[in-house]
FISEKE-960753 format. One record per residue (C-alpha): residue in one letter; y, x, z. Coordinates in steps of 0.001 Angstrom, whole numbers, padded with zeros to 6 digits, always signed. Example, Ala and Ser with C-alpha at 12.3 -4.5 7.8 and 13.67 -1.06 7.14 Angstrom:
<pts>
A-004500+012300+007800
S-001060+013670+007140
</pts>
This chain:
<pts>
M+000802+029312+006333
S+000258+025946+007449
N+001935+024651+004238
S-000069+026660+002011
K-003199+025264+003819
Q-002084+021659+003333
L-001119+022206-000515
L-004556+023824-001027
G-006205+021106+000340
L-004660+018294-001634
L-005521+020704-004801
L-009461+020859-003357
L-009103+017078-002950
T-007737+016090-006225
T-010130+018491-008406
A-012920+016939-006120
L-011614+013037-007195
T-011773+014267-010841
F-014779+015882-011063
P-017243+014632-007979
G-020330+016622-007526
A-019280+019709-009264
A-020139+022987-007515
F-017924+026304-007303
A-018314+028781-009803
Q-016559+031723-011771
G-014984+031153-015092
T-015426+033863-017806
V-013168+034522-020505
G-012808+031995-022919
D-015379+029299-021608
T-016607+028129-024759
G-017988+024889-026448
A-018254+023807-030198
T-017777+027017-031917
T-015430+027819-035050
G-016575+030886-036853
G-018375+032203-034171
I-015585+031670-031439
G-016057+029058-028692
N-012730+026736-028276
E-012654+023760-025638
D-009398+022557-026812
P-009358+022196-030492
A-007025+019408-030314
A-004463+021640-029039
D-005236+024380-031410
E-004250+021903-034166
E-000986+021211-032634
L+001163+023532-034624
A-000337+023101-038062
D-000093+018787-037293
Q+003761+019481-036445
A+004458+021326-039817
G+002359+018606-041718
V-000197+020891-043224
P-002957+019325-044902
E-006374+020089-043707
D-007393+021490-047105
E-004643+024400-046446
D-006154+024915-042972
E-006536+028974-042633
G-008065+028859-039230
Q-007251+026903-036042
Q-004184+027644-034595
P-003271+027931-031361
D-001168+025358-029043
I+002330+027047-028290
S+005008+025188-026173
I+008226+026799-026351
P+012272+025612-026139
G+013246+024128-029156
G+009911+022805-030127
D+007966+023709-033436
I+008147+027570-034212
V+006663+026972-037784
V+009554+026548-040523
T+009549+023190-042249
G+008628+023357-045543
R+006472+026457-045458
R+002862+025302-045883
I+001256+028372-044027
R-000847+027683-041240
D-000678+031229-039859
V+001699+031330-037005
T+002710+034794-036987
R+003247+034813-040839
S+005328+031370-040907
S+007500+031929-037882
T+011455+032906-038376
Q+010839+035602-035593
V+008637+038445-035527
V+005819+037239-033073
S+002074+038203-031946
V+000049+035148-030888
L-003139+035720-028692
S-005242+032314-029092
N-007853+031858-026739
E-010638+032894-029205
Q-008756+036429-029289
I-007881+036459-025596
A-011760+035772-025112
R-012553+039019-027310
T-010814+041137-025320
G-013086+040325-022577
E-010214+040513-019876
G-010220+038340-016774
D-006437+038040-016567
I-003495+037608-019320
A-001903+040650-018471
G-005048+042626-019612
A-005175+040693-022761
L-001696+041559-023249
G-002017+044984-023285
R-004045+044989-026552
V-000578+043556-028400
T+001190+046031-030454
G+004235+047648-028401
L+003116+046201-025211
S+001897+048199-022268
V+000717+046940-018640
Q+001833+049046-015606
G+000822+048452-011965
N-000486+045372-011059
G-000069+043186-013963
F+003628+043962-015103
V+003640+044109-019181
Y+006279+046253-020753
V+007236+045452-024310
R+007784+048629-026328
G+008293+050990-023124
L+011208+049032-021747
G+010730+047912-018150
D+009644+044715-016812
R+013591+043996-016075
Y+013376+043517-020147
S+010441+041478-020475
L+011050+037663-019940
A+008101+035732-019209
L+007652+032035-019594
L+005274+029586-018771
N+005427+026209-021275
G+008551+027459-022470
L+009984+027342-018695
P+010964+030066-016512
L+009062+031362-013313
P+010019+033120-010316
S+008387+036163-009118
P+006527+036059-005693
E+006723+040020-005862
P+009968+041637-004546
L+009010+044396-006997
S+009374+042547-009865
R+011676+040031-011639
V+008904+038656-013799
V+005765+037243-012394
P+002882+039717-012655
L+000817+038235-015179
D-002574+039678-013558
I-002362+036473-011172
F-002881+034197-014366
P-006732+033659-015271
T-007286+033443-018825
N-008965+030320-018465
I-006242+028312-017818
I-004277+029972-020864
A-004359+028418-024332
S-002203+030942-026257
S+000177+033721-025344
L+002988+034243-027558
V+004756+037776-027540
Q+008063+037491-029760
K+010268+040665-030212
T+013025+039588-031851
Y+015899+037267-030073
S+016413+033979-031428
A+019141+031719-029547
N+016767+029243-028145
F+015356+031647-025430
P+017562+032551-022596
G+019614+035631-023079
E+017575+038182-020643
F+015868+039041-023456
G+015767+043007-023553
G+012305+043971-025411
G+010780+040597-025729
V+009529+037507-024480
I+006223+036623-023302
N+005546+032752-023317
L+002264+031275-021895
T+000929+028050-022872
T-001257+025861-020658
R-004316+024270-021950
A-003579+020323-022681
I-005565+017697-023984
P-009354+018197-024784
E-010838+016540-027593
E-013716+015640-025698
S-014865+015582-021949
F-016275+019122-021134
L-017246+020839-017763
T-018021+023978-017384
V-018913+026184-014449
S-018843+030295-014469
A-020015+032956-012267
S-019637+036627-012586
I-020606+039833-010478
S-018701+043291-011100
G-018530+046843-009548
D-017173+050186-010074
S-018211+053935-009458
E-015500+054385-007008
T-016190+051615-004630
T-019454+049553-005047
G-022199+050787-002501
R-019777+053451-001272
Q-018125+054113+001923
G-014597+052097+002573
Y-012482+050910+005478
S-011229+047599+006485
V-009962+045501+009556
Y-011510+042149+010642
G-008666+040119+010169
S-009467+036579+010347
D-012351+034190+009552
Y-011076+033079+006204
D-009907+036669+004806
W-012655+036289+001968
F-010958+032961+000855
G-007473+034545+000755
F-006132+032650+003687
D-005319+033588+007111
D-006710+031349+010107
G-003658+031864+012338
T-004277+035373+013499
R-001389+036725+011797
D+001320+034101+012787
V+004477+035399+014384
P+003297+035258+017869
G+004884+033427+020918
A+007193+035961+022584
L+008160+037543+019085
Q+009173+033956+017464
S+011155+032816+020571
F+013018+036286+020303
F+013561+035545+016586
D+015003+032022+017233
S+017072+033143+020205
G+019142+034985+017551
E+019703+037845+020056
R+019544+041548+018985
L+016525+043655+020329
S+019012+046023+021942
G+020763+043145+023996
V+017557+041396+025704
N+016385+042264+028984
R+013600+044768+029830
E+011013+041846+030614
T+011601+040040+027426
Q+010796+043409+025427
R+007542+043905+027472
A+006705+040289+026276
I+007177+041259+022800
Q+005378+044627+022883
R+002191+042676+024179
D+001973+040448+021104
L+002665+043028+018627
I-000716+044567+018894
E-003246+042386+017644
P-006714+044263+017905
N-008533+042129+014675
L-005589+043825+012719
V-005421+047225+014023
V-008878+048403+014555
L-010001+050268+011319
Q-013591+049580+010563
K-015535+051792+008523
M-017708+050002+005849
K-020986+051929+004639
N-021841+050099+001572
I-018750+048011-000002
V-020214+044786-001665
P-020061+043986-005274
N-017220+041909-006457
W-017805+038376-007052
S-015774+035246-008686
G-016660+031780-009514
S-014709+028889-011461
I-015189+025334-012683
T-012981+023937-015445
G-013514+020417-016815
G-011583+017884-018950
T-011310+014404-020206
A-009868+012028-022458
L-009258+008525-023353
D-007515+006155-025709
V-004538+004364-024549
G-003041+001627-026784
S-003414+001436-030475
D-002352+004780-031234
G-002192+006931-027835
R-004418+009311-025968
L-004404+010481-022382
G-006101+013647-021362
V-006599+015507-018034
I-007767+018988-017735
A-008713+021012-014309
T-009605+024414-013065
L-010346+025748-009914
A-011410+029736-009742
L-011892+032302-006841
S-012331+035990-007369
N-012878+038546-004086
K-012599+042124-005514
W-012829+045515-003715
R-011124+048798-004748
N-011188+052253-003120
R-008794+055016-003949
V-008234+058354-002715
I-004861+058714-003131
Q-003002+062567-003427
K+000367+062488-002304
D+002306+065682-002123
F+006271+066128-001085
A+008466+068570-002019
P+012554+068465-001374
D+013591+071011-003649
Q+013196+071429-007427
D+011069+074254-007030
L+008610+071811-005546
A+007461+074060-002813
L+005232+071633-000594
Q+006807+070267+002520
R+003654+068258+003214
T+000355+066862+001319
E-002216+064272+002187
D-005233+062589+000826
A-004690+058786+001427
F-008281+057035+001439
T-007232+053445+000650
T-009527+050119+000502
D-008259+047146-001081
N-009421+043776-000963
R-007804+041539-003138
I-008452+037779-003247
L-007536+035543-005943
L-007380+031647-006084
N-006356+029602-008858
G-005877+025943-009813
L-004578+024150-012540
L-004188+020320-013127
G-002706+019238-016305
F-001922+015821-017850
G-001121+015333-021537
L-000216+011984-023122
E+000230+011433-026866
L+002062+008102-027848
G+002035+008070-031930
D+003858+011329-032821
H+005364+011531-029259
K+003545+014518-026727
F+004255+014716-023033
R+002928+017297-020848
W+002827+017419-016880
T+001253+020700-015835
N+000908+021662-012182
V-000054+024998-011510
Y-001404+026876-008131
I-002134+030521-007560
R-002417+032403-004367
D-003073+036276-004388
S-003921+037988-001101
I-004482+041613-000416
K-005925+043250+002665
Q-005186+046979+002579
S-006168+049693+005229
V-005187+053338+004636
L-006477+056380+006543
A-004875+059463+005327
L-005236+063173+006095
G-002839+065756+005707
Q-001112+068863+006164
D+002803+069614+007073
F+003716+072841+006122
E+006911+072841+008025
T+005472+072903+011701
G+001807+074004+010822
Y+000260+070886+012074
E-002363+068225+010349
T-001582+064988+010314
A-003129+061571+010261
E-002000+058105+009193
Q-003454+054759+009633
N-001764+051899+007896
T-003068+048585+007573
A-001596+045361+005895
W-002083+041744+004559
Y+000179+040789+001605
E-000368+037353+000363
R+001425+035886-002766
Q+002064+032626-003966
L+003130+030549-006506
I+003321+026648-006739
D+004933+025333-010406
T+004929+022105-011623
Q+006654+020849-014614
F+007157+018563-017456
V+007599+018689-021155
G+008386+015803-023387
E+008339+016533-027118
L+009561+013337-029022
D+009526+012877-032580
F+011890+010346-034413
G+011162+011174-037941
D+013833+013906-038764
L+015040+013937-035284
D+013121+015713-032613
V+014094+015672-028843
D+012391+018352-026637
L+012662+017569-022981
R+011821+020058-020108
A+011996+020364-016470
G+010410+022005-013617
Y+010464+023138-010111
A+008847+026620-008921
Q+008470+027982-005605
T+007156+031444-004987
S+006537+033234-001585
R+005385+036482-000414
E+004293+037364+003434
A+003261+040690+004788
P+002796+039888+008346
Y+001823+042855+010780
E+002359+045843+008350
Y+001165+048653+011101
S+001733+052269+010650
F+000530+054946+013053
D+001475+058280+012516
Y-000528+061158+014441
F-000734+065035+014286
Y-003051+067751+015348
N-001735+071138+016457
P-004351+073813+016093
N-002975+075856+019164
D-003069+072833+021461
P-004943+073916+024496
I-006766+070816+024816
Q-009736+070661+022114
G-012572+068294+021878
V-016042+068721+021242
D-018791+066187+020111
E-022433+065756+021673
N-023720+068647+020066
G-020905+071089+021496
N-018933+071308+018063
P-015555+071429+017974
V-013332+068307+016959
K-010001+067797+016202
L-008321+065713+018552
F-005063+064100+016747
R-002347+063003+019371
N+000599+060520+018689
T+003301+060819+021479
L+005384+058018+019973
D+008422+060392+019791
G+009469+058935+016416
Q+009337+062123+014285
R+006356+064142+014066
S+004265+060825+015295
D+005289+057406+014988
A+004208+053774+015251
R+005643+050777+013529
V+004784+047351+012736
A+006852+044738+010433
F+006969+041449+009403
S+008474+040366+006106
D+008914+037221+004235
L+010232+036035+001115
T+010741+032416-000504
E+012065+031886-003823
D+012743+028257-005427
L+013592+027691-009210
Y+014910+024411-010559
Y+015129+024429-014420
G+016390+021498-016763
G+016866+021702-020542
V+017231+019546-023525
D+016878+020674-027267
F+018044+018326-030346
S+016317+019450-033846
Y+017627+017201-037118
R+015823+017933-040298
L+018968+017827-042517
N+016433+018091-045592
D+013437+019819-046653
W+015403+023182-046194
V+017886+022929-043631
T+016947+022240-039915
A+019857+022503-037011
T+019028+022696-033459
V+021566+022638-030458
G+020217+022841-026708
Y+021369+022849-023207
A+019498+024674-020024
Y+020378+024986-016712
T+018559+027138-013828
D+019087+027538-010305
T+017196+030257-008609
D+017926+030855-004775
R+015839+033444-002648
Y+016058+034210+001009
S+013858+037492+002146
T+013351+038884+005565
R+012168+042165+007124
R+012025+042787+010562
E+010633+046163+011563
F+009925+047738+014767
R+009216+050801+016253
F+007698+052027+019476
I+009576+054824+020974
S+008813+056846+024316
S+010440+060069+025534
A+008008+061007+028027
F+004607+059804+026987
P+001842+061163+028782
R+000061+063733+026719
A-003295+062187+027986
F-002603+058442+026499
S-001401+060435+023271
Y-005219+061036+022196
F-005588+057352+022146
S-006587+055154+018948
P-003757+052654+017583
V-005359+049875+019708
N-005470+051522+023090
L-002522+053433+022668
L-000073+050217+022861
S-002333+048467+024750
D-001368+045990+027583
A-002511+048365+030304
I-000437+051318+028902
I+002766+049723+028640
D+002557+048287+032026
F+001302+051568+033660
G+004282+053429+032503
E+006565+051199+034998
N+004292+050966+037695
E+006280+051799+040807
A+003138+053711+042008
N+002926+055987+039028
A+003877+059417+039762
D+005309+060078+036375
P+007087+057089+035316
Y+007530+056311+031602
Q+008943+053552+029580
I+007662+052488+026026
V+010715+051181+024274
L+010940+048934+021175
Q+013532+049362+018423
E+014219+047333+015719
L+014759+049536+012439
T+016354+046534+010541
E+018826+045501+012673
D+021563+045926+010262
T+019676+044516+006901
P+017267+041918+008609
A+017664+039122+006108
F+019266+038584+002520
E+020150+035537+000827
A+020171+035554-003180
A+021061+033141-005773
L+021638+033178-009518
K+022816+029755-011647
I+022950+029659-014936
H+024567+027287-017646
A+023358+027784-021379
A+024171+025961-024397
Y+022842+027299-028172
G+023329+026416-031735
Q+020787+027208-034186
I+020285+026694-037795
R+016818+027495-039888
V+017828+027311-043850
E+015528+027847-046977
P+018228+028074-049526
V+015363+029204-052280
T+011957+029551-052363
G+010498+032226-050152
L+013810+032820-048338
T+014495+031891-044898
V+017421+032431-042504
D+017608+031760-039071
L+021037+031940-037752
G+022008+031203-034070
V+024382+031960-030819
R+023810+031187-027565
Y+026958+030818-024454
E+025590+031543-020989
D+027561+031815-017881
A+025921+033258-014806
K+027061+033593-011118
Q+024798+035930-009204
T+025051+036913-005839
V+023553+038555-002895
D+024759+038365+000794
A+023303+039244+004224
A+022034+035982+005825
Q+023352+035681+009586
V+020443+035722+012046
F+022103+036913+015262
N+024512+035277+017410
T+026918+037791+016739
P+027387+038442+013153
N+026642+041824+011463
T+029744+043891+010101
F+027325+045647+007568
D+028638+044572+004100
A+025678+044886+001476
S+026769+042283-000803
T+026799+041519-004493
A+029018+038928-006391
L+028606+038976-010058
A+029957+036410-012626
N+029772+036956-016358
D+029748+034830-019556
Y+028385+036068-023007
F+027969+034962-026370
L+024824+035843-027586
P+024289+036109-031496
A+021098+036369-033159
A+019878+036364-036824
T+016590+036932-038924
I+016409+036719-042481
T+012965+036822-043981
Y+011956+036795-047574
D+008278+036047-048765
F+007506+037326-051980
G+004647+034667-052609
N+001774+037390-053195
G+001416+038135-049417
L+004185+040616-048933
Q+007016+039344-046573
L+009817+041186-045386
R+012275+040374-042185
A+015510+042040-040899
S+016862+040761-037821
G+019900+041576-035483
S+021027+040441-032195
K+022871+040807-028938
T+021260+040308-025499
I+021179+041165-022109
A+019535+042278-018710
R+020648+041401-015446
P+019807+043092-012077
Q+016849+041569-010600
F+017086+040515-006803
R+014931+043351-005507
E+017066+045988-007278
L+020259+044370-005491
I+019105+043592-001937
F+019748+046462+000341
Q+016540+045894+002206
P+013342+048387+002452
Y+010136+047003+001076
Q+006798+048850+000123
D+004586+048543-002629
P+000930+048186-001699
E+000031+049594-005087
T+001942+052974-004748
T+002728+052767-000940
R+006081+053610-002104
L+009299+052611-000450
Y+011970+050658-002314
N+015468+049926-001649
G+017987+047983-003423
N+021493+048662-004583
P+024122+045923-004633
L+026434+047590-006350
L+024203+047360-009894
R+025762+045478-013211
D+024660+043751-016124
S+023100+045701-018997
E+024015+044699-022549
L+022000+045586-025428
V+022397+045457-029384
N+018909+045083-031452
A+017966+045920-034966
E+014585+045729-036559
A+013248+045639-040220
R+009741+044682-041204
A+007291+044724-043788
E+004279+042362-043852
Y+001543+042028-046139
Y-001206+039279-045814
F-004515+039670-047865
G-007465+037135-047375
G-007316+034692-044215
T-006146+036289-041378
N-006134+039921-042516
R-002975+041447-042537
L-000999+044746-042293
S+002669+045235-040805
L+005079+048275-040416
A+008081+047701-038804
G+011082+050004-037326
F+013618+048981-034553
Y+016584+050302-032585
K+018360+049444-029528
K+021705+050568-027613
I+021919+049671-024240
D+025096+050088-022381
R+024553+050432-018392
P+020734+050621-018329
I+019264+050108-015160
E+016822+053078-013926
A+014828+053866-011075
Y+015253+057340-009040
S+013472+058804-006060
T+014519+060543-003126
L+012549+062473-000501
A+013303+061037+003203
D+011264+061493+006310
G+008181+063075+004075
R+008033+059785+001915
V+009265+059002-001629
R+011966+056266-001598
T+013331+054380-005030
S+016229+053026-005703
F+018144+051725-008792
A+021345+052861-010420
N+023336+052179-013815
A+023111+055028-016337
P+026435+055226-018598
E+024575+054402-021794
A+020936+054725-023592
T+019491+054404-026967
L+015813+053491-028015
Y+014405+053687-031506
G+010729+053415-032568
A+008553+051901-035375
E+005307+049718-035181
F+002131+049773-037145
E-000469+046919-037247
L-003591+046168-039076
Q-005941+043021-038647
Y-009073+043429-040883
N-012173+040900-040783
Y-014954+042227-043736
D-017989+039652-043984
L-021319+041688-044372
F-023502+038819-045676
D-024034+041176-048807
L-026388+043432-046533
G-028595+040657-046072
G-031412+039982-043421
W-029496+040132-039944
F-026117+040702-041294
E-025884+037199-043353
S-023818+035469-041045
K-021907+038887-039705
R-018717+040107-039871
A-017033+043390-038861
I-013740+043213-036991
L-010782+045859-036823
N-007968+045302-034920
A-005556+048351-034725
N-001671+048888-033820
Y+000134+052064-033054
T+003845+051844-031713
Y+006016+055132-031669
T+009148+054996-029531
Q+012040+057511-028495
S+014697+056704-026118
D+017386+059102-024953
I+019747+058398-021952
S+023608+059705-022731
V+025491+060845-019469
S+028278+063554-019492
E+030563+065184-017211
G+033088+062512-015853
D+030608+059645-016175
E+030083+057456-013069
T+027728+055622-011541
F+027914+053300-007962
I+025514+053779-005407
F+025559+051929-002188
G+026334+053889+001232
T+027547+056890-001027
S+030929+057616-001913
N+029804+060246-004701
T+030195+058511-008013
D+028719+061349-010187
A+026170+060040-012742
T+024968+063476-013487
L+023352+063665-010124
Y+021208+060684-010781
F+020813+061124-014628
R+020202+064037-017032
D+021294+063759-020711
G+018713+063436-023253
V+015714+062347-021202
P+013634+059045-021994
L+014311+055808-020353
T+011714+054934-017471
G+008373+053149-018345
Q+008571+054398-022155
S+005651+055903-023463
D+006117+057866-026773
H+002860+056608-027967
L+000810+053399-027576
V-002692+052839-029403
N-004709+049847-029289
L-008039+049766-031485
Q-010443+047373-031384
F-013604+047174-033547
G-016918+045085-033332
L-019391+042599-035062
E-019180+038655-034701
D-021463+036188-035859
T-019665+033323-038032
D-022269+030715-037091
R-022459+030947-033402
L-020973+033102-030516
Q-022036+036494-030695
Q-019581+039224-030353
I-019830+043193-029642
T-016638+044969-029296
F-015228+048186-028790
L-011686+048469-027117
L-010069+051756-027064
S-006298+052244-025862
Y-003749+054983-025266
A-000619+055713-023635
S+001190+058872-023774
K+003036+059808-020600
R+005960+058188-019173
V+008617+058490-016616
V+008205+056289-013441
S+011160+057204-011470
R+014293+059538-012113
G+014159+062729-009765
F+017477+062764-007748
N+019701+065831-008307
N+018118+067958-010460
L+014267+066967-008938
P+011938+066519-011471
D+010976+063501-012449
I+007725+061512-011514
I+005673+061358-014552
E+002460+058873-015174
K-000123+060012-017657
P-002170+056958-018419
G-004287+058772-021334
F-007242+057213-022990
Q-009520+054240-021873
L-012637+052994-023810
D-013816+049417-022852
F-017096+047548-024304
V-017385+043756-024425
A-020463+041866-025358
R-020754+038043-025470
E-023305+035686-026834
E-024137+031982-026340
V-027641+031287-025627
N-029572+027798-025180
F-031038+027126-021682
L-032473+023605-020995
N-030567+022248-023932
L-027378+023196-022639
P-024867+026107-024105
V-024697+029247-021886
E-022275+032156-022595
L-023611+035398-021293
K-020867+038247-021088
F-021394+041842-020184
E-018561+044562-019590
I-017955+048301-019295
R-014345+049382-018342
N-013223+052473-018586
M-015890+054250-020008
T-013802+057493-020538
G-013360+057826-016599
T-009603+058115-017224
D-007811+058673-013605
H-004651+057788-012614
Q-002159+060182-012391
E+001541+060250-011305
Y+003197+063677-010904
Q+006388+065853-010964
N+006444+068938-012964
N+009079+071862-013182
G+007016+073716-015703
A+006085+076240-013528
T+004474+073912-010696
R+003159+070738-010812
I+002540+068288-007785
E+000591+064978-007244
I+002524+061763-006279
N+000068+059190-006464
S-002894+060193-008078
Y-006694+058913-007967
D-009671+058189-009698
I-010460+055127-010994
G-013936+055496-012075
T-016042+053081-014660
S-016448+049487-014075
V-019454+047044-014809
S-019829+043432-014799
A-021771+040681-015801
G-021164+036969-016023
A-022379+033609-017362
S-020855+030179-017819
I-022683+027105-018513
K-021124+023966-020229
F-022038+020435-019702
</pts>
């Protein structure tokens, strides 16, 4: 944590030197400066980059184009004089410019991407393409890969990227050889903001709240003095006796009693255990400062710098209903309502430098993101097997951090273009002091409590038996380093042929530890079992049990539950080379052909942390190489109609979190996960056909059909153990996916109505995706699960069921009004996703289903003049329909809730001022 604080201090100092005297504030989406067509844009030079590269004359401009930085350079085909990137690209792409991102009103890029055709957002920022899981979605930043700070995902959860640092977001759904081969559903490439055309400084702030949280009761622990800032002040550092034990390499089962007692005393930190009731949760707030400047260098050069710093602090209440049924008839074994309060603090900063020397362009981008969650849970339930009532208290602190520095050089030597990319990124995740205390209430207990008025009070007990009651604490730490380098050469043989070759190397290393401890006592006194968690394991209670004067001696023993698998090392090294040719043999016909070769070695091994090596072998060693061809043919009829057809072969490797045999908890669902070291790569065959019709400016209509065949798709499956849902992963034999997409983008000028409407236009963006998928499994098919000798695939999969994460129907609709002379917008946004499978049910248990449903949002933005300065005002209402979150199991006769809660409606207001 100390390194994190030093890095933060350096970032703050750098920003302060760049913008002296600037104050903190919050950035609203799409901070605005000079406007074009009613939409703000602080970075017009960046927006012109693609059009300039394509050599499009100014009088053919169909609107400013977003800055897009991807491997292989320019995506606009040489010789096609069209500035609309979606239309002129040789692939099927969707591009969100900063103006389109701003219209959605979303504060993070994941929310904005949820409005793109065929995309859905699940959990905390995991973006799924066409219903395929996050393992099939590739995320890049300026064309370079990113490691994930979250053990629950291969890709970075995109809700940690605020929209104020993103110039554009490109989603490409057809594979081309310049992208990595792990391209199942699509690639999402985020391009950060580059050289500003003129100096600017924007200060922003917002406040928000929701009907389930703001002003209502919640729970939290004190934590540390700096929690509001997303940092710990040292309270959560590993305590001295425990750190000495870790450093010694000894096993807990082998240390003496005195050492055990010293560790026990260190494991209870009152500021992290005492659950406090909050009578009125305060509103959410956020603030940012963004600025940039540029200066001329030499006769034909320009140097620019852009920086941003933002901080947000948000609270969220959820009363999560959790039912547990071990059999397919869904007869309840246990049920509980978990009152959960999350305090999420997101700190992000960007410092970017851009240099243009003639036709050569260089970009050095540095990104820092820290995402911390303080979670407090108080759950009350019923155990139907024992007849006891249950109470559970969980407290945790999760901090995710991303540090990324990358260099991109785009060199233009006439017909020869050279693209250089290199980067280093580190992500980390710490979860110190994850506490869990389980109590029970026996209605037949002879000892019952009363309050001051003599009314009966239920007295819950924790006997530390490790069965019906329990006390645990865990420390998790994950660090992943990624080194990346690549070079691409593109040569224009003539006006209609461009050839590209490239090489890329990635080296990813992850080290993950989890040390979980349980307090056990075989003869814990009844009187002490009524104590609250902070007193239950206090120094006095620990010492009293071993006091010779005690007539009823007892010991509180510490067990390490993760002694078999405390730490893992994982690595993935990829060498890749590709060749690609883009040909326009006749006017209107474009052919993009390419093939990529990838050689990869992926390993997972148990790290030796003890002096006596583990005999537990949960390792993985995958060494595969692939040739991955791709072809796309596009024909433009010249009257606005355009047809595309594409085919490709791609792969999907198992993620580290799916391979590592180590338990970890998802703070969003509180479910436990464990990896399967026996997973193998998935191979995909992809095909798509699309018709696009462009009519006037940016108006367009498209209809597409797509098909995928997947060998050995990786699916999540769930079991019930110890009254909790546990999820792991397995290769299904085969699956197919097919569907269709429809998209309409239409703007209509209203000047004929006169008066107030003279400068207004109506905006309509609508898209719909229909998807069907089927898993194929039959008698005799095998799948391999670590720790079991049974390889029968029919225990884990049922023939004909859909892939996890896939909704049959996805609908997004945006409609509103905007002014063409100044920034003034009113937008309604409607989204719908039909139910989808979250996880397979093991051995005939029903699948866990999520039902997202409808959501209606409202966003209003307007620029006003205040003291001769432009001020953008924004007002939002989210989830006006009050749609709840539902995850459940249903066997046709009975439905039980697995992870269901009310979301409520949220309202926010913000302002940004530009100097």
